C-alpha positions in Angstrom: 0.0 0.0 0.0 1.4 3.4 -1.0 1.7 5.9 1.9 0.0 9.3 1.2 2.4 12.3 1.2 2.5 14.5 4.3 0.0 17.5 4.0 1.5 21.0 3.5 -0.1 24.4 4.0 -0.4 26.7 1.0 2.9 28.4 -0.2 1.8 31.8 1.0 1.2 30.5 4.5 4.6 28.8 4.7 6.5 32.0 4.6 4.1 33.6 7.2 4.6 30.7 9.6 8.4 31.0 9.2 8.3 34.8 9.8 6.0 34.3 12.8 8.6 32.1 14.4 11.4 34.6 13.6 13.2 32.1 11.5 15.2 32.8 8.4 15.2 30.7 5.2 18.8 29.6 6.0 17.7 28.3 9.4 14.7 26.4 7.9 17.0 25.0 5.3 19.5 23.8 7.9 16.7 22.0 9.9 15.3 20.3 6.8 18.7 19.6 5.3 18.4 21.5 2.0 19.8 24.7 0.5 18.4 28.1 1.2 17.3 28.5 -2.5 15.2 25.3 -2.2 13.3 26.7 0.8 12.8 29.9 -1.2 11.3 27.9 -4.1 9.0 26.0 -1.7 7.7 29.2 -0.2 7.1 30.8 -3.6 5.3 27.7 -4.9 7.7 27.1 -7.8 8.6 23.6 -6.5 7.1 21.1 -4.1 9.2 19.0 -1.7 9.1 15.2 -2.1 10.0 12.2 -0.1 11.8 12.6 3.2 12.4 16.3 2.7 8.6 16.8 2.4 8.1 14.9 5.7 10.7 16.9 7.5 9.4 20.2 6.1 5.8 19.2 6.9 6.8 18.3 10.5 8.6 21.6 11.0 5.6 23.6 9.7 3.3 21.6 11.9 5.4 22.4 15.0 5.3 26.1 14.0 1.5 26.0 13.5 1.0 24.2 16.9 3.2 26.8 18.6 1.2 29.6 17.0 -2.1 28.0 18.0 -1.0 27.5 21.6 0.2 31.1 21.8 -3.1 32.4 20.3 -5.1 30.4 22.9 -3.0 31.5 25.9 -2.6 35.2 25.0 -5.6 37.4 25.6 -4.1 40.4 23.7 -5.4 41.1 20.2 -1.9 40.5 18.6 -0.8 36.9 19.1 2.6 36.3 20.6 4.9 33.7 19.1 7.8 32.7 21.3 10.8 30.9 19.8 14.5 30.5 20.8 17.2 31.8 18.6 19.4 29.3 16.7 23.2 29.4 16.3 22.9 31.3 13.0 22.2 35.1 13.1 18.8 36.4 12.3 18.2 39.0 9.6 19.7 42.4 10.3 17.8 44.0 13.1 15.4 41.1 13.7 16.4 40.6 17.3 16.4 43.1 20.1 19.5 44.9 21.2 21.7 43.7 22.7 21.7 40.2 21.1 19.8 37.8 23.5 21.4 34.8 25.1 20.2 31.3 24.2 18.2 31.2 27.5 16.3 34.4 26.6 13.3 33.9 24.3 12.7 36.3 21.5 9.1 37.4 21.3 7.5 39.0 18.2 3.9 40.0 17.7 2.9 39.0 14.2 -0.6 39.4 12.8 -0.7 35.9 11.2 -3.9 33.8 11.3 -3.4 30.2 12.3 -4.7 27.5 9.9 -8.0 26.0 11.0 -8.8 28.9 13.3 -10.9 32.0 12.7 -8.9 35.2 13.1 -10.2 37.5 15.8 -11.5 40.9 14.7 -9.1 43.7 15.4 -9.5 47.4 15.4 -7.2 49.4 13.0 -5.2 50.6 16.0 -4.6 47.1 17.3 -3.5 45.9 13.8 -1.2 48.9 13.5 0.3 48.2 16.9 0.9 44.6 16.0 2.7 45.6 12.7 4.7 48.2 14.6 5.8 45.8 17.3 7.0 43.3 14.7 8.8 45.7 12.3 9.9 48.8 14.2 12.9 47.4 16.2 14.4 45.8 13.2 13.8 48.8 10.9 15.6 51.2 13.4 18.8 49.1 13.2 18.6 48.7 9.4 18.1 52.5 9.0 21.2 53.1 11.2 23.3 51.0 8.8 22.0 53.0 5.9 22.5 56.5 7.2 25.0 56.1 10.1 23.0 58.3 12.4 21.1 57.1 15.4 18.6 59.9 15.7 17.9 59.9 12.0 17.3 56.2 12.1 14.6 56.5 14.8 13.1 59.5 13.0 12.9 57.6 9.7 11.0 54.7 11.2 8.7 57.0 13.1 7.9 59.1 10.0 7.4 55.9 8.0 4.8 54.5 10.5 3.1 57.9 10.8 2.6 57.9 7.1 1.4 54.3 7.3 -1.2 55.2 9.9 -2.4 58.1 7.7 -2.8 55.7 4.8 -3.8 52.7 6.9 -6.7 51.6 4.7 -4.2 51.3 1.8 -1.4 49.7 3.9 -3.7 47.3 5.7 -4.7 45.6 2.4 -1.2 45.7 0.9 0.4 42.4 0.0 3.4 43.2 2.1 2.8 45.9 4.8 6.2 45.4 6.3 7.8 45.9 2.9 5.7 49.1 2.4 6.9 50.6 5.7 10.5 49.4 5.1 10.7 51.1 1.7 9.2 54.3 3.2 11.7 54.3 6.1 14.7 53.7 3.7 13.6 56.5 1.4 13.4 59.0 4.3 16.7 57.8 5.8 18.6 58.2 2.5 17.1 61.6 1.6 19.8 64.0 0.6 18.0 67.0 2.1 18.9 66.0 5.6 22.4 67.5 5.1 20.9 71.0 5.1 19.3 70.5 8.5 21.4 72.1 11.3 21.1 69.1 13.6 22.6 66.7 11.0 25.4 68.9 9.7 27.9 67.5 12.2 29.0 63.9 12.3 27.8 61.6 15.1 30.0 59.7 17.5 31.1 56.4 15.8 30.5 53.0 17.3 32.7 52.0 20.3 34.2 48.9 18.7 37.0 49.5 16.1 35.8 46.7 13.8 32.3 48.1 13.8 33.6 51.6 13.0 35.5 50.2 10.0 32.5 48.3 8.6 30.1 51.2 9.1 32.6 53.5 7.4 32.9 51.1 4.4 29.1 51.0 4.2 28.7 54.8 4.2 31.3 55.2 1.5 29.2 53.0 -0.9 26.8 54.8 -3.3 23.3 54.9 -1.9 21.8 52.4 -4.4 24.6 49.9 -3.7 24.3 50.3 0.1 20.6 49.7 0.0 20.9 46.7 -2.3 23.6 45.2 -0.1 21.5 45.6 3.0 18.3 44.2 1.5 20.0 41.1 0.0 22.7 40.2 2.4 21.2 41.9 5.5 17.4 41.5 5.4 17.6 38.3 3.3 15.4 39.3 0.3 15.9 37.5 -2.9 17.1 39.3 -6.1 13.7 40.0 -7.7 12.3 41.4 -4.4 15.4 43.5 -3.9 15.1 44.8 -7.5 11.4 45.6 -7.0 12.0 47.5 -3.7 14.9 49.5 -5.1 12.9 50.2 -8.3 15.6 48.7 -10.6 15.9 45.9 -13.0 17.1 42.5 -11.9 20.4 42.7 -13.9 21.1 46.2 -12.5 20.4 45.0 -9.0 22.8 42.0 -9.5 25.6 44.3 -10.7 25.1 46.7 -7.7 25.2 43.8 -5.3 28.5 42.4 -6.9 30.1 45.9 -6.9 29.1 46.5 -3.3 30.5 43.1 -2.2 33.7 43.8 -4.0 34.1 47.2 -2.3 33.5 45.7 1.1 35.9 42.8 0.4 38.6 45.2 -0.8 38.8 46.9 2.6 37.7 43.9 4.7 38.9 40.7 3.1 37.5 38.6 6.0 34.0 39.6 4.9 34.3 38.3 1.3 31.9 35.5 2.2 28.2 36.5 2.1 27.6 34.5 5.3 30.3 36.4 7.1 29.0 39.7 5.8 25.5 38.8 7.0 26.8 38.0 10.5 28.8 41.2 10.8 25.9 43.3 9.6 23.7 41.7 12.3 26.3 42.3 14.9 26.9 45.9 14.1 23.1 46.6 14.0 22.6 44.9 17.3 25.5 46.6 19.1 23.7 49.9 19.1 21.0 50.4 21.7 18.4 51.9 19.4 14.8 51.9 20.6 11.8 53.0 18.6 9.1 55.1 20.3 5.8 53.6 21.5 3.2 52.9 18.9 0.6 55.0 20.7 3.0 58.0 20.5 3.5 57.3 16.8 -0.2 57.2 16.1 -0.7 60.4 18.2 2.0 62.1 16.3 0.5 61.0 13.0 -2.9 62.3 13.9 -1.4 65.6 15.1 0.4 66.1 11.8 -2.7 65.2 9.9 -4.7 67.8 11.9 -2.0 70.4 11.4 -1.8 70.0 7.6 -5.6 69.9 7.4 -5.9 73.2 9.3 -3.1 74.7 7.2 -4.9 73.6 4.0 -8.2 75.1 5.3 -6.5 78.4 6.2 -4.8 78.6 2.8 -8.1 78.0 1.1 -9.8 80.6 3.2 -7.0 83.1 2.4 -7.5 82.4 -1.4 -11.3 82.9 -1.1 -10.8 86.1 0.9 -8.3 87.5 -1.7 -10.7 86.6 -4.5 -13.6 88.2 -2.8 -11.6 91.4 -2.2 -10.5 91.5 -5.8 -14.1 91.1 -7.0 -15.2 93.8 -4.6 -12.6 96.4 -5.5 -12.3 95.7 -9.2 -13.8 98.3 -11.6 -17.3 97.6 -13.0 -16.8 99.4 -16.3 -14.1 99.8 -18.9 -11.7 102.6 -18.3 -9.5 103.4 -21.3 -5.9 103.7 -20.8 -4.1 107.0 -21.0 -2.7 107.5 -24.5 0.9 108.2 -24.9 2.1 111.7 -25.6 2.6 113.1 -29.1 5.2 115.5 -30.4 3.8 119.0 -31.5 5.5 120.3 -34.6 7.0 123.9 -34.6 7.7 124.3 -30.9 11.3 123.9 -29.9 11.8 121.5 -27.0 12.4 123.0 -23.6 16.0 123.0 -22.7 17.3 122.7 -19.2 19.3 125.7 -17.8 23.0 125.3 -18.2 25.9 126.8 -16.2 26.2 130.6 -15.9 28.9 132.5 -17.7 31.3 135.0 -16.1 29.2 138.0 -17.3 26.0 136.4 -16.0 27.6 135.7 -12.6 28.8 139.5 -12.4 25.3 140.7 -13.3 23.7 138.4 -10.7 26.2 139.7 -8.0 25.4 143.3 -9.0 21.7 142.8 -8.8 21.9 141.1 -5.4 24.0 143.9 -3.9 21.9 146.7 -5.3 18.6 145.6 -3.8 19.7 144.9 -0.3 18.3 148.3 0.9 15.3 148.2 -1.3 14.7 149.6 -4.8 15.6 153.2 -5.6 12.8 155.7 -5.7 12.0 157.3 -9.1 11.1 160.9 -8.7 9.2 162.5 -11.7 10.8 165.7 -13.0 8.7 168.7 -14.0 9.2 169.9 -17.5 
């Protein structure tokens, strides 16, 4: 009798279960005994596991599903808590809290992922936003720090990105990848060239305390902006090449060339990081070494609402000013046509008036004589009798 293959969840749910457990594709590949590209193909649905690999993969997904269901049952909070223990390999850059936890400390991440076979609980928009923020914000702050090299700017970038996400929450909530939407917005804000004109960002920040971290961060900041972003997304976050190309708005060949040139530039100054695995580990270590904390989600939502109210009032005031200026113009404008003053015409036969010139010597003498003769009044004229 032929044994039926082990059941597997849909491809789109496999990735969600892995992310809910804070596992990378490399960690799943190590547990199943395959390459990382194979796990990526399984999650995308391009291929299907067979034989013993299918059984091992199905068993792993079943354990992740069971852990998620137990957590959803025990937790009364709207956002389910999935607790796993970190493996020996490093997680994606910024995935863990700073500092890096010890093996005896669980890593907890709130992920809005429904469990198979259970009905997801209804959440308010604020609860869904808080769950997304708790899952993405700590990692995004550390990734933004590797991009810009400034701690305060990294926190500000993540805060502005989530404020914009809260303003457009109906759009972000139905997005295929809300975390990617927020990540792209935070990266764009962190890499904006206009920050150099702000007084608070004109002076360099103190470098990391460790000398090796300072060298690596200096190498990253010397890379061109597209190369730095591509390197962080592919070797740091763990996206594949098409996803990296889509997020950086470039073609796949151009993204591959940027990645190769960025790796060559890093390996030229740090030969020990020529291996992608070593580079991934060092990026995670540098990101986790800095104690970067994101603000509370309630403060982010309050700030977003405050900015929305401010710009709404500014738009209303600007509209009222335009209406007032238009009304004043209509009130003071002439009601009938007034012809313009015609230009002057030259009259023939009349010499033009000339301006008085300088006086001659004779005229100066005459003027002096006249002024001296009339000081005591004019002379009397006496009529003579004939």
